[in-house]
Chimera marker file (.cmm) of the C-alpha trace (Angstrom):
<marker_set name="trace">
<marker id="1" x="38.260" y="-1.786" z="-24.103" r="1" g="1" b="0" radius="0.5"/>
<marker id="2" x="37.926" y="-5.028" z="-21.176" r="1" g="1" b="0" radius="0.5"/>
<marker id="3" x="38.217" y="-3.061" z="-18.123" r="1" g="1" b="0" radius="0.5"/>
<marker id="4" x="35.298" y="-0.723" z="-19.384" r="1" g="1" b="0" radius="0.5"/>
<marker id="5" x="33.658" y="-3.665" z="-20.745" r="1" g="1" b="0" radius="0.5"/>
<marker id="6" x="33.247" y="-4.943" z="-17.433" r="1" g="1" b="0" radius="0.5"/>
<marker id="7" x="32.810" y="-1.657" z="-15.035" r="1" g="1" b="0" radius="0.5"/>
<marker id="8" x="29.734" y="-1.239" z="-17.584" r="1" g="1" b="0" radius="0.5"/>
<marker id="9" x="28.218" y="-4.524" z="-17.311" r="1" g="1" b="0" radius="0.5"/>
<marker id="10" x="29.408" y="-3.981" z="-13.247" r="1" g="1" b="0" radius="0.5"/>
<marker id="11" x="26.941" y="-0.856" z="-12.939" r="1" g="1" b="0" radius="0.5"/>
<marker id="12" x="24.335" y="-2.703" z="-14.890" r="1" g="1" b="0" radius="0.5"/>
<marker id="13" x="24.182" y="-5.478" z="-12.393" r="1" g="1" b="0" radius="0.5"/>
<marker id="14" x="24.424" y="-3.042" z="-9.549" r="1" g="1" b="0" radius="0.5"/>
<marker id="15" x="21.896" y="-0.575" z="-10.831" r="1" g="1" b="0" radius="0.5"/>
<marker id="16" x="19.552" y="-3.331" z="-12.118" r="1" g="1" b="0" radius="0.5"/>
<marker id="17" x="19.811" y="-5.043" z="-8.648" r="1" g="1" b="0" radius="0.5"/>
<marker id="18" x="18.720" y="-1.848" z="-6.700" r="1" g="1" b="0" radius="0.5"/>
<marker id="19" x="15.404" y="-0.931" z="-8.892" r="1" g="1" b="0" radius="0.5"/>
<marker id="20" x="14.536" y="-4.709" z="-7.797" r="1" g="1" b="0" radius="0.5"/>
<marker id="21" x="14.754" y="-4.276" z="-4.703" r="1" g="1" b="0" radius="0.5"/>
<marker id="22" x="10.600" y="-3.817" z="-3.337" r="1" g="1" b="0" radius="0.5"/>
<marker id="23" x="9.977" y="-0.602" z="-1.234" r="1" g="1" b="0" radius="0.5"/>
<marker id="24" x="8.786" y="-0.917" z="1.805" r="1" g="1" b="0" radius="0.5"/>
<marker id="25" x="5.705" y="0.850" z="2.836" r="1" g="1" b="0" radius="0.5"/>
<marker id="26" x="2.018" y="1.750" z="1.309" r="1" g="1" b="0" radius="0.5"/>
<marker id="27" x="0.796" y="2.478" z="-2.068" r="1" g="1" b="0" radius="0.5"/>
<marker id="28" x="-3.160" y="3.321" z="-2.844" r="1" g="1" b="0" radius="0.5"/>
<marker id="29" x="-3.813" y="3.754" z="-6.639" r="1" g="1" b="0" radius="0.5"/>
<marker id="30" x="-7.023" y="6.240" z="-6.908" r="1" g="1" b="0" radius="0.5"/>
<marker id="31" x="-8.955" y="6.320" z="-10.364" r="1" g="1" b="0" radius="0.5"/>
<marker id="32" x="-10.361" y="9.498" z="-11.166" r="1" g="1" b="0" radius="0.5"/>
<marker id="33" x="-13.360" y="10.833" z="-13.377" r="1" g="1" b="0" radius="0.5"/>
<marker id="34" x="-14.042" y="11.415" z="-15.731" r="1" g="1" b="0" radius="0.5"/>
<marker id="35" x="-10.738" y="10.774" z="-16.346" r="1" g="1" b="0" radius="0.5"/>
<marker id="36" x="-6.632" y="10.667" z="-14.142" r="1" g="1" b="0" radius="0.5"/>
<marker id="37" x="-5.294" y="9.224" z="-11.643" r="1" g="1" b="0" radius="0.5"/>
<marker id="38" x="-3.559" y="9.603" z="-8.635" r="1" g="1" b="0" radius="0.5"/>
<marker id="39" x="-1.566" y="7.795" z="-6.181" r="1" g="1" b="0" radius="0.5"/>
<marker id="40" x="-1.531" y="7.600" z="-1.937" r="1" g="1" b="0" radius="0.5"/>
<marker id="41" x="1.666" y="6.844" z="-0.607" r="1" g="1" b="0" radius="0.5"/>
<marker id="42" x="2.595" y="6.092" z="3.185" r="1" g="1" b="0" radius="0.5"/>
<marker id="43" x="5.032" y="3.869" z="5.634" r="1" g="1" b="0" radius="0.5"/>
<marker id="44" x="3.910" y="0.705" z="6.887" r="1" g="1" b="0" radius="0.5"/>
<marker id="45" x="4.678" y="-0.014" z="10.603" r="1" g="1" b="0" radius="0.5"/>
<marker id="46" x="4.888" y="-3.776" z="11.922" r="1" g="1" b="0" radius="0.5"/>
<marker id="47" x="6.365" y="-6.631" z="10.319" r="1" g="1" b="0" radius="0.5"/>
<marker id="48" x="5.084" y="-9.979" z="8.743" r="1" g="1" b="0" radius="0.5"/>
<marker id="49" x="6.600" y="-13.062" z="10.903" r="1" g="1" b="0" radius="0.5"/>
<marker id="50" x="7.031" y="-16.751" z="9.335" r="1" g="1" b="0" radius="0.5"/>
<marker id="51" x="4.479" y="-19.307" z="10.027" r="1" g="1" b="0" radius="0.5"/>
<marker id="52" x="5.355" y="-22.668" z="9.227" r="1" g="1" b="0" radius="0.5"/>
<marker id="53" x="4.233" y="-22.641" z="5.338" r="1" g="1" b="0" radius="0.5"/>
<marker id="54" x="2.912" y="-18.955" z="5.929" r="1" g="1" b="0" radius="0.5"/>
<marker id="55" x="2.273" y="-15.698" z="6.647" r="1" g="1" b="0" radius="0.5"/>
<marker id="56" x="1.291" y="-13.899" z="9.815" r="1" g="1" b="0" radius="0.5"/>
<marker id="57" x="1.295" y="-10.281" z="11.525" r="1" g="1" b="0" radius="0.5"/>
<marker id="58" x="-1.200" y="-9.279" z="13.790" r="1" g="1" b="0" radius="0.5"/>
<marker id="59" x="-1.358" y="-5.833" z="13.189" r="1" g="1" b="0" radius="0.5"/>
<marker id="60" x="-0.135" y="-3.209" z="10.618" r="1" g="1" b="0" radius="0.5"/>
<marker id="61" x="-0.735" y="0.108" z="10.370" r="1" g="1" b="0" radius="0.5"/>
<marker id="62" x="-0.640" y="3.134" z="8.233" r="1" g="1" b="0" radius="0.5"/>
<marker id="63" x="-0.302" y="6.621" z="9.863" r="1" g="1" b="0" radius="0.5"/>
<marker id="64" x="-3.005" y="8.497" z="8.098" r="1" g="1" b="0" radius="0.5"/>
<marker id="65" x="-1.137" y="12.105" z="9.044" r="1" g="1" b="0" radius="0.5"/>
<marker id="66" x="1.635" y="11.195" z="6.786" r="1" g="1" b="0" radius="0.5"/>
<marker id="67" x="0.060" y="10.138" z="3.695" r="1" g="1" b="0" radius="0.5"/>
<marker id="68" x="1.111" y="11.564" z="0.170" r="1" g="1" b="0" radius="0.5"/>
<marker id="69" x="-0.090" y="12.339" z="-2.489" r="1" g="1" b="0" radius="0.5"/>
<marker id="70" x="2.020" y="14.172" z="-4.277" r="1" g="1" b="0" radius="0.5"/>
<marker id="71" x="-0.212" y="17.538" z="-3.740" r="1" g="1" b="0" radius="0.5"/>
<marker id="72" x="-0.637" y="20.002" z="-0.829" r="1" g="1" b="0" radius="0.5"/>
<marker id="73" x="-4.244" y="20.469" z="-1.513" r="1" g="1" b="0" radius="0.5"/>
<marker id="74" x="-5.065" y="17.088" z="-2.360" r="1" g="1" b="0" radius="0.5"/>
<marker id="75" x="-2.779" y="15.768" z="0.814" r="1" g="1" b="0" radius="0.5"/>
<marker id="76" x="-4.978" y="18.342" z="3.141" r="1" g="1" b="0" radius="0.5"/>
<marker id="77" x="-8.605" y="16.455" z="1.288" r="1" g="1" b="0" radius="0.5"/>
<marker id="78" x="-7.868" y="12.925" z="1.474" r="1" g="1" b="0" radius="0.5"/>
<marker id="79" x="-5.982" y="13.312" z="5.602" r="1" g="1" b="0" radius="0.5"/>
<marker id="80" x="-9.891" y="15.023" z="5.848" r="1" g="1" b="0" radius="0.5"/>
<marker id="81" x="-11.879" y="12.444" z="4.396" r="1" g="1" b="0" radius="0.5"/>
<marker id="82" x="-9.951" y="10.029" z="6.186" r="1" g="1" b="0" radius="0.5"/>
<marker id="83" x="-11.096" y="11.854" z="9.616" r="1" g="1" b="0" radius="0.5"/>
<marker id="84" x="-7.252" y="12.335" z="10.477" r="1" g="1" b="0" radius="0.5"/>
<marker id="85" x="-7.886" y="13.745" z="13.710" r="1" g="1" b="0" radius="0.5"/>
<marker id="86" x="-10.644" y="10.931" z="14.930" r="1" g="1" b="0" radius="0.5"/>
<marker id="87" x="-9.381" y="8.061" z="13.448" r="1" g="1" b="0" radius="0.5"/>
<marker id="88" x="-5.219" y="8.568" z="13.116" r="1" g="1" b="0" radius="0.5"/>
<marker id="89" x="-4.519" y="5.104" z="11.558" r="1" g="1" b="0" radius="0.5"/>
<marker id="90" x="-5.528" y="2.830" z="9.088" r="1" g="1" b="0" radius="0.5"/>
<marker id="91" x="-4.956" y="-0.769" z="10.829" r="1" g="1" b="0" radius="0.5"/>
<marker id="92" x="-4.936" y="-4.355" z="9.162" r="1" g="1" b="0" radius="0.5"/>
<marker id="93" x="-4.681" y="-6.900" z="11.768" r="1" g="1" b="0" radius="0.5"/>
<marker id="94" x="-4.998" y="-10.997" z="11.879" r="1" g="1" b="0" radius="0.5"/>
<marker id="95" x="-3.668" y="-11.402" z="8.392" r="1" g="1" b="0" radius="0.5"/>
<marker id="96" x="-2.845" y="-14.694" z="7.418" r="1" g="1" b="0" radius="0.5"/>
<marker id="97" x="-1.640" y="-15.965" z="3.892" r="1" g="1" b="0" radius="0.5"/>
<marker id="98" x="0.085" y="-19.267" z="2.072" r="1" g="1" b="0" radius="0.5"/>
<marker id="99" x="0.685" y="-20.047" z="-1.456" r="1" g="1" b="0" radius="0.5"/>
<marker id="100" x="-0.153" y="-16.246" z="-2.166" r="1" g="1" b="0" radius="0.5"/>
<marker id="101" x="-3.047" y="-15.364" z="-0.825" r="1" g="1" b="0" radius="0.5"/>
<marker id="102" x="-4.221" y="-13.900" z="2.439" r="1" g="1" b="0" radius="0.5"/>
<marker id="103" x="-7.023" y="-12.771" z="4.275" r="1" g="1" b="0" radius="0.5"/>
<marker id="104" x="-7.189" y="-10.281" z="7.116" r="1" g="1" b="0" radius="0.5"/>
<marker id="105" x="-9.700" y="-7.324" z="8.619" r="1" g="1" b="0" radius="0.5"/>
<marker id="106" x="-9.049" y="-3.514" z="8.040" r="1" g="1" b="0" radius="0.5"/>
<marker id="107" x="-10.118" y="-0.462" z="9.961" r="1" g="1" b="0" radius="0.5"/>
<marker id="108" x="-10.980" y="2.588" z="7.745" r="1" g="1" b="0" radius="0.5"/>
<marker id="109" x="-12.078" y="5.722" z="9.828" r="1" g="1" b="0" radius="0.5"/>
<marker id="110" x="-13.732" y="2.954" z="12.187" r="1" g="1" b="0" radius="0.5"/>
<marker id="111" x="-15.035" y="0.631" z="10.052" r="1" g="1" b="0" radius="0.5"/>
<marker id="112" x="-13.425" y="-2.916" z="10.092" r="1" g="1" b="0" radius="0.5"/>
<marker id="113" x="-13.709" y="-5.243" z="7.018" r="1" g="1" b="0" radius="0.5"/>
<marker id="114" x="-12.546" y="-8.572" z="6.227" r="1" g="1" b="0" radius="0.5"/>
<marker id="115" x="-10.293" y="-8.508" z="2.908" r="1" g="1" b="0" radius="0.5"/>
<marker id="116" x="-8.665" y="-11.620" z="0.906" r="1" g="1" b="0" radius="0.5"/>
<marker id="117" x="-5.129" y="-10.173" z="-1.034" r="1" g="1" b="0" radius="0.5"/>
<marker id="118" x="-2.854" y="-11.626" z="-3.413" r="1" g="1" b="0" radius="0.5"/>
<marker id="119" x="1.108" y="-11.828" z="-2.068" r="1" g="1" b="0" radius="0.5"/>
<marker id="120" x="4.512" y="-13.100" z="-3.532" r="1" g="1" b="0" radius="0.5"/>
<marker id="121" x="7.626" y="-13.037" z="-1.420" r="1" g="1" b="0" radius="0.5"/>
<marker id="122" x="10.234" y="-11.258" z="-3.115" r="1" g="1" b="0" radius="0.5"/>
<marker id="123" x="13.794" y="-11.083" z="-0.330" r="1" g="1" b="0" radius="0.5"/>
<marker id="124" x="13.118" y="-9.629" z="2.535" r="1" g="1" b="0" radius="0.5"/>
<marker id="125" x="9.631" y="-8.601" z="2.000" r="1" g="1" b="0" radius="0.5"/>
<marker id="126" x="6.373" y="-9.499" z="1.352" r="1" g="1" b="0" radius="0.5"/>
<marker id="127" x="4.382" y="-7.704" z="-1.330" r="1" g="1" b="0" radius="0.5"/>
<marker id="128" x="1.175" y="-7.703" z="-0.342" r="1" g="1" b="0" radius="0.5"/>
<marker id="129" x="-2.242" y="-6.593" z="-3.494" r="1" g="1" b="0" radius="0.5"/>
<marker id="130" x="-5.590" y="-5.524" z="-2.751" r="1" g="1" b="0" radius="0.5"/>
<marker id="131" x="-8.719" y="-3.583" z="-3.294" r="1" g="1" b="0" radius="0.5"/>
<marker id="132" x="-11.048" y="-1.767" z="-1.681" r="1" g="1" b="0" radius="0.5"/>
<marker id="133" x="-14.519" y="-0.346" z="-2.491" r="1" g="1" b="0" radius="0.5"/>
<marker id="134" x="-14.783" y="3.052" z="-0.605" r="1" g="1" b="0" radius="0.5"/>
<marker id="135" x="-18.749" y="2.341" z="-0.961" r="1" g="1" b="0" radius="0.5"/>
<marker id="136" x="-17.822" y="-0.143" z="2.527" r="1" g="1" b="0" radius="0.5"/>
<marker id="137" x="-16.185" y="2.679" z="4.983" r="1" g="1" b="0" radius="0.5"/>
<marker id="138" x="-19.152" y="4.710" z="4.347" r="1" g="1" b="0" radius="0.5"/>
<marker id="139" x="-17.246" y="7.309" z="1.327" r="1" g="1" b="0" radius="0.5"/>
<marker id="140" x="-19.293" y="8.452" z="-1.547" r="1" g="1" b="0" radius="0.5"/>
<marker id="141" x="-19.349" y="11.257" z="-3.451" r="1" g="1" b="0" radius="0.5"/>
<marker id="142" x="-15.583" y="12.313" z="-3.428" r="1" g="1" b="0" radius="0.5"/>
<marker id="143" x="-15.012" y="14.869" z="-6.111" r="1" g="1" b="0" radius="0.5"/>
<marker id="144" x="-12.998" y="18.544" z="-6.542" r="1" g="1" b="0" radius="0.5"/>
<marker id="145" x="-14.205" y="21.147" z="-9.270" r="1" g="1" b="0" radius="0.5"/>
<marker id="146" x="-16.007" y="18.053" z="-11.178" r="1" g="1" b="0" radius="0.5"/>
<marker id="147" x="-13.488" y="15.201" z="-10.625" r="1" g="1" b="0" radius="0.5"/>
<marker id="148" x="-14.585" y="12.380" z="-8.838" r="1" g="1" b="0" radius="0.5"/>
<marker id="149" x="-12.741" y="9.487" z="-6.840" r="1" g="1" b="0" radius="0.5"/>
<marker id="150" x="-14.027" y="6.293" z="-8.512" r="1" g="1" b="0" radius="0.5"/>
<marker id="151" x="-15.549" y="3.873" z="-5.868" r="1" g="1" b="0" radius="0.5"/>
<marker id="152" x="-13.087" y="1.244" z="-5.967" r="1" g="1" b="0" radius="0.5"/>
<marker id="153" x="-8.579" y="1.836" z="-4.925" r="1" g="1" b="0" radius="0.5"/>
<marker id="154" x="-6.391" y="-0.570" z="-5.505" r="1" g="1" b="0" radius="0.5"/>
<marker id="155" x="-3.710" y="-0.929" z="-2.412" r="1" g="1" b="0" radius="0.5"/>
<marker id="156" x="-0.075" y="-2.721" z="-2.518" r="1" g="1" b="0" radius="0.5"/>
<marker id="157" x="1.924" y="-2.926" z="0.135" r="1" g="1" b="0" radius="0.5"/>
<marker id="158" x="5.183" y="-4.497" z="0.946" r="1" g="1" b="0" radius="0.5"/>
<marker id="159" x="5.676" y="-5.332" z="4.710" r="1" g="1" b="0" radius="0.5"/>
<marker id="160" x="9.597" y="-6.850" z="5.594" r="1" g="1" b="0" radius="0.5"/>
<marker id="161" x="9.760" y="-10.132" z="7.309" r="1" g="1" b="0" radius="0.5"/>
<marker id="162" x="11.066" y="-10.274" z="10.690" r="1" g="1" b="0" radius="0.5"/>
<link id1="1" id2="2" r="1" g="1" b="0" radius="0.2"/>
<link id1="2" id2="3" r="1" g="1" b="0" radius="0.2"/>
<link id1="3" id2="4" r="1" g="1" b="0" radius="0.2"/>
<link id1="4" id2="5" r="1" g="1" b="0" radius="0.2"/>
<link id1="5" id2="6" r="1" g="1" b="0" radius="0.2"/>
<link id1="6" id2="7" r="1" g="1" b="0" radius="0.2"/>
<link id1="7" id2="8" r="1" g="1" b="0" radius="0.2"/>
<link id1="8" id2="9" r="1" g="1" b="0" radius="0.2"/>
<link id1="9" id2="10" r="1" g="1" b="0" radius="0.2"/>
<link id1="10" id2="11" r="1" g="1" b="0" radius="0.2"/>
<link id1="11" id2="12" r="1" g="1" b="0" radius="0.2"/>
<link id1="12" id2="13" r="1" g="1" b="0" radius="0.2"/>
<link id1="13" id2="14" r="1" g="1" b="0" radius="0.2"/>
<link id1="14" id2="15" r="1" g="1" b="0" radius="0.2"/>
<link id1="15" id2="16" r="1" g="1" b="0" radius="0.2"/>
<link id1="16" id2="17" r="1" g="1" b="0" radius="0.2"/>
<link id1="17" id2="18" r="1" g="1" b="0" radius="0.2"/>
<link id1="18" id2="19" r="1" g="1" b="0" radius="0.2"/>
<link id1="19" id2="20" r="1" g="1" b="0" radius="0.2"/>
<link id1="20" id2="21" r="1" g="1" b="0" radius="0.2"/>
<link id1="21" id2="22" r="1" g="1" b="0" radius="0.2"/>
<link id1="22" id2="23" r="1" g="1" b="0" radius="0.2"/>
<link id1="23" id2="24" r="1" g="1" b="0" radius="0.2"/>
<link id1="24" id2="25" r="1" g="1" b="0" radius="0.2"/>
<link id1="25" id2="26" r="1" g="1" b="0" radius="0.2"/>
<link id1="26" id2="27" r="1" g="1" b="0" radius="0.2"/>
<link id1="27" id2="28" r="1" g="1" b="0" radius="0.2"/>
<link id1="28" id2="29" r="1" g="1" b="0" radius="0.2"/>
<link id1="29" id2="30" r="1" g="1" b="0" radius="0.2"/>
<link id1="30" id2="31" r="1" g="1" b="0" radius="0.2"/>
<link id1="31" id2="32" r="1" g="1" b="0" radius="0.2"/>
<link id1="32" id2="33" r="1" g="1" b="0" radius="0.2"/>
<link id1="33" id2="34" r="1" g="1" b="0" radius="0.2"/>
<link id1="34" id2="35" r="1" g="1" b="0" radius="0.2"/>
<link id1="35" id2="36" r="1" g="1" b="0" radius="0.2"/>
<link id1="36" id2="37" r="1" g="1" b="0" radius="0.2"/>
<link id1="37" id2="38" r="1" g="1" b="0" radius="0.2"/>
<link id1="38" id2="39" r="1" g="1" b="0" radius="0.2"/>
<link id1="39" id2="40" r="1" g="1" b="0" radius="0.2"/>
<link id1="40" id2="41" r="1" g="1" b="0" radius="0.2"/>
<link id1="41" id2="42" r="1" g="1" b="0" radius="0.2"/>
<link id1="42" id2="43" r="1" g="1" b="0" radius="0.2"/>
<link id1="43" id2="44" r="1" g="1" b="0" radius="0.2"/>
<link id1="44" id2="45" r="1" g="1" b="0" radius="0.2"/>
<link id1="45" id2="46" r="1" g="1" b="0" radius="0.2"/>
<link id1="46" id2="47" r="1" g="1" b="0" radius="0.2"/>
<link id1="47" id2="48" r="1" g="1" b="0" radius="0.2"/>
<link id1="48" id2="49" r="1" g="1" b="0" radius="0.2"/>
<link id1="49" id2="50" r="1" g="1" b="0" radius="0.2"/>
<link id1="50" id2="51" r="1" g="1" b="0" radius="0.2"/>
<link id1="51" id2="52" r="1" g="1" b="0" radius="0.2"/>
<link id1="52" id2="53" r="1" g="1" b="0" radius="0.2"/>
<link id1="53" id2="54" r="1" g="1" b="0" radius="0.2"/>
<link id1="54" id2="55" r="1" g="1" b="0" radius="0.2"/>
<link id1="55" id2="56" r="1" g="1" b="0" radius="0.2"/>
<link id1="56" id2="57" r="1" g="1" b="0" radius="0.2"/>
<link id1="57" id2="58" r="1" g="1" b="0" radius="0.2"/>
<link id1="58" id2="59" r="1" g="1" b="0" radius="0.2"/>
<link id1="59" id2="60" r="1" g="1" b="0" radius="0.2"/>
<link id1="60" id2="61" r="1" g="1" b="0" radius="0.2"/>
<link id1="61" id2="62" r="1" g="1" b="0" radius="0.2"/>
<link id1="62" id2="63" r="1" g="1" b="0" radius="0.2"/>
<link id1="63" id2="64" r="1" g="1" b="0" radius="0.2"/>
<link id1="64" id2="65" r="1" g="1" b="0" radius="0.2"/>
<link id1="65" id2="66" r="1" g="1" b="0" radius="0.2"/>
<link id1="66" id2="67" r="1" g="1" b="0" radius="0.2"/>
<link id1="67" id2="68" r="1" g="1" b="0" radius="0.2"/>
<link id1="68" id2="69" r="1" g="1" b="0" radius="0.2"/>
<link id1="69" id2="70" r="1" g="1" b="0" radius="0.2"/>
<link id1="70" id2="71" r="1" g="1" b="0" radius="0.2"/>
<link id1="71" id2="72" r="1" g="1" b="0" radius="0.2"/>
<link id1="72" id2="73" r="1" g="1" b="0" radius="0.2"/>
<link id1="73" id2="74" r="1" g="1" b="0" radius="0.2"/>
<link id1="74" id2="75" r="1" g="1" b="0" radius="0.2"/>
<link id1="75" id2="76" r="1" g="1" b="0" radius="0.2"/>
<link id1="76" id2="77" r="1" g="1" b="0" radius="0.2"/>
<link id1="77" id2="78" r="1" g="1" b="0" radius="0.2"/>
<link id1="78" id2="79" r="1" g="1" b="0" radius="0.2"/>
<link id1="79" id2="80" r="1" g="1" b="0" radius="0.2"/>
<link id1="80" id2="81" r="1" g="1" b="0" radius="0.2"/>
<link id1="81" id2="82" r="1" g="1" b="0" radius="0.2"/>
<link id1="82" id2="83" r="1" g="1" b="0" radius="0.2"/>
<link id1="83" id2="84" r="1" g="1" b="0" radius="0.2"/>
<link id1="84" id2="85" r="1" g="1" b="0" radius="0.2"/>
<link id1="85" id2="86" r="1" g="1" b="0" radius="0.2"/>
<link id1="86" id2="87" r="1" g="1" b="0" radius="0.2"/>
<link id1="87" id2="88" r="1" g="1" b="0" radius="0.2"/>
<link id1="88" id2="89" r="1" g="1" b="0" radius="0.2"/>
<link id1="89" id2="90" r="1" g="1" b="0" radius="0.2"/>
<link id1="90" id2="91" r="1" g="1" b="0" radius="0.2"/>
<link id1="91" id2="92" r="1" g="1" b="0" radius="0.2"/>
<link id1="92" id2="93" r="1" g="1" b="0" radius="0.2"/>
<link id1="93" id2="94" r="1" g="1" b="0" radius="0.2"/>
<link id1="94" id2="95" r="1" g="1" b="0" radius="0.2"/>
<link id1="95" id2="96" r="1" g="1" b="0" radius="0.2"/>
<link id1="96" id2="97" r="1" g="1" b="0" radius="0.2"/>
<link id1="97" id2="98" r="1" g="1" b="0" radius="0.2"/>
<link id1="98" id2="99" r="1" g="1" b="0" radius="0.2"/>
<link id1="99" id2="100" r="1" g="1" b="0" radius="0.2"/>
<link id1="100" id2="101" r="1" g="1" b="0" radius="0.2"/>
<link id1="101" id2="102" r="1" g="1" b="0" radius="0.2"/>
<link id1="102" id2="103" r="1" g="1" b="0" radius="0.2"/>
<link id1="103" id2="104" r="1" g="1" b="0" radius="0.2"/>
<link id1="104" id2="105" r="1" g="1" b="0" radius="0.2"/>
<link id1="105" id2="106" r="1" g="1" b="0" radius="0.2"/>
<link id1="106" id2="107" r="1" g="1" b="0" radius="0.2"/>
<link id1="107" id2="108" r="1" g="1" b="0" radius="0.2"/>
<link id1="108" id2="109" r="1" g="1" b="0" radius="0.2"/>
<link id1="109" id2="110" r="1" g="1" b="0" radius="0.2"/>
<link id1="110" id2="111" r="1" g="1" b="0" radius="0.2"/>
<link id1="111" id2="112" r="1" g="1" b="0" radius="0.2"/>
<link id1="112" id2="113" r="1" g="1" b="0" radius="0.2"/>
<link id1="113" id2="114" r="1" g="1" b="0" radius="0.2"/>
<link id1="114" id2="115" r="1" g="1" b="0" radius="0.2"/>
<link id1="115" id2="116" r="1" g="1" b="0" radius="0.2"/>
<link id1="116" id2="117" r="1" g="1" b="0" radius="0.2"/>
<link id1="117" id2="118" r="1" g="1" b="0" radius="0.2"/>
<link id1="118" id2="119" r="1" g="1" b="0" radius="0.2"/>
<link id1="119" id2="120" r="1" g="1" b="0" radius="0.2"/>
<link id1="120" id2="121" r="1" g="1" b="0" radius="0.2"/>
<link id1="121" id2="122" r="1" g="1" b="0" radius="0.2"/>
<link id1="122" id2="123" r="1" g="1" b="0" radius="0.2"/>
<link id1="123" id2="124" r="1" g="1" b="0" radius="0.2"/>
<link id1="124" id2="125" r="1" g="1" b="0" radius="0.2"/>
<link id1="125" id2="126" r="1" g="1" b="0" radius="0.2"/>
<link id1="126" id2="127" r="1" g="1" b="0" radius="0.2"/>
<link id1="127" id2="128" r="1" g="1" b="0" radius="0.2"/>
<link id1="128" id2="129" r="1" g="1" b="0" radius="0.2"/>
<link id1="129" id2="130" r="1" g="1" b="0" radius="0.2"/>
<link id1="130" id2="131" r="1" g="1" b="0" radius="0.2"/>
<link id1="131" id2="132" r="1" g="1" b="0" radius="0.2"/>
<link id1="132" id2="133" r="1" g="1" b="0" radius="0.2"/>
<link id1="133" id2="134" r="1" g="1" b="0" radius="0.2"/>
<link id1="134" id2="135" r="1" g="1" b="0" radius="0.2"/>
<link id1="135" id2="136" r="1" g="1" b="0" radius="0.2"/>
<link id1="136" id2="137" r="1" g="1" b="0" radius="0.2"/>
<link id1="137" id2="138" r="1" g="1" b="0" radius="0.2"/>
<link id1="138" id2="139" r="1" g="1" b="0" radius="0.2"/>
<link id1="139" id2="140" r="1" g="1" b="0" radius="0.2"/>
<link id1="140" id2="141" r="1" g="1" b="0" radius="0.2"/>
<link id1="141" id2="142" r="1" g="1" b="0" radius="0.2"/>
<link id1="142" id2="143" r="1" g="1" b="0" radius="0.2"/>
<link id1="143" id2="144" r="1" g="1" b="0" radius="0.2"/>
<link id1="144" id2="145" r="1" g="1" b="0" radius="0.2"/>
<link id1="145" id2="146" r="1" g="1" b="0" radius="0.2"/>
<link id1="146" id2="147" r="1" g="1" b="0" radius="0.2"/>
<link id1="147" id2="148" r="1" g="1" b="0" radius="0.2"/>
<link id1="148" id2="149" r="1" g="1" b="0" radius="0.2"/>
<link id1="149" id2="150" r="1" g="1" b="0" radius="0.2"/>
<link id1="150" id2="151" r="1" g="1" b="0" radius="0.2"/>
<link id1="151" id2="152" r="1" g="1" b="0" radius="0.2"/>
<link id1="152" id2="153" r="1" g="1" b="0" radius="0.2"/>
<link id1="153" id2="154" r="1" g="1" b="0" radius="0.2"/>
<link id1="154" id2="155" r="1" g="1" b="0" radius="0.2"/>
<link id1="155" id2="156" r="1" g="1" b="0" radius="0.2"/>
<link id1="156" id2="157" r="1" g="1" b="0" radius="0.2"/>
<link id1="157" id2="158" r="1" g="1" b="0" radius="0.2"/>
<link id1="158" id2="159" r="1" g="1" b="0" radius="0.2"/>
<link id1="159" id2="160" r="1" g="1" b="0" radius="0.2"/>
<link id1="160" id2="161" r="1" g="1" b="0" radius="0.2"/>
<link id1="161" id2="162" r="1" g="1" b="0" radius="0.2"/>
</marker_set>
């Protein structure tokens, strides 16, 4: 019985540790109107450097062509709205932060805006969160069959620290 209990505890510990580790990438939570939501996911290119009491990243990017929403037709529409043939990447530059707060420039569809973000350290990663107003990047009237995208999206990015 003791051996079984030890195996059970070890398995639980390993499983909970694996679940707690962040997954590198970007996730965009999109709310729909009148109801519903979906998530856009992608891979992050680049890393963050530790600089004294803070962190910085010269350039991070997300390939628009490789973003996924969990539905092929929605993937196609998302990539078209992001004008992936003309603007292949969403790019974040000059990211700097300390004490859980930071700022950076983000370029979406060729439109650049300064953003503020919150972040936390999680092992060998930084987990950053911020909101984007889609109108700031020239998006409007995004809808399909009576279901529209709300103007604000929430972005979460997990980036390795090098």
